C-alpha positions, -999 to +999 in steps of 0.1 A: -875-306-437-847-325-457-813-333-448-793-301-452-818-280-434-823-304-406-784-303-405-782-266-405-807-264-377-787-287-356-756-265-360-775-234-353-790-250-321-756-251-307-749-214-309-759-188-286-793-173-290-782-139-303-764-159-333-793-183-340-818-153-340-795-133-366-804-125-401-772-145-412-788-176-394-819-171-415-798-169-447-780-203-437-814-217-434-827-205-468-795-216-483-800-251-471-836-252-481-825-241-517-798-269-518-823-295-506-844-285-536-837-293-572-808-270-584-787-271-611-751-285-605-736-249-609-759-233-586-756-262-561-717-253-559-723-218-555-751-222-528-730-247-510-700-224-509-722-195-497-737-218-471-703-229-459-691-195-456-723-184-438-721-211-413-683-203-405-693-167-398-720-177-376-697-202-356-672-173-355-696-151-340-708-177-314-671-178-303-671-141-302-703-141-277-681-163-252-649-146-254-639-113-237-615-086-244-585-106-229-593-136-249-592-114-279-559-099-269-543-131-263-553-145-296-539-116-313-507-117-298-505-158-303-506-149-342-475-155-362-477-119-375-472-104-340-445-130-329-425-125-360-426-088-360-396-069-354-393-056-319-393-015-314-409-014-349 
């Protein structure tokens, strides 16, 4: 196991089990392994972008597991789009 795969596994270990065992988590590990291998520069850029997006989605899913409906409502109300909307519209 090389650097990026090890770091990705470390990131995944901090997430809830339901997220760690997901297909998206497996994709993240596969992307990390491919980046650790011998890839062309342009492929590495694309793979790194996909890995970053994949890990961001996994972290977002991990947060969803700990939030309830009330937390989701409060987050939506706190967004500028809702605060700045005209009242009564």
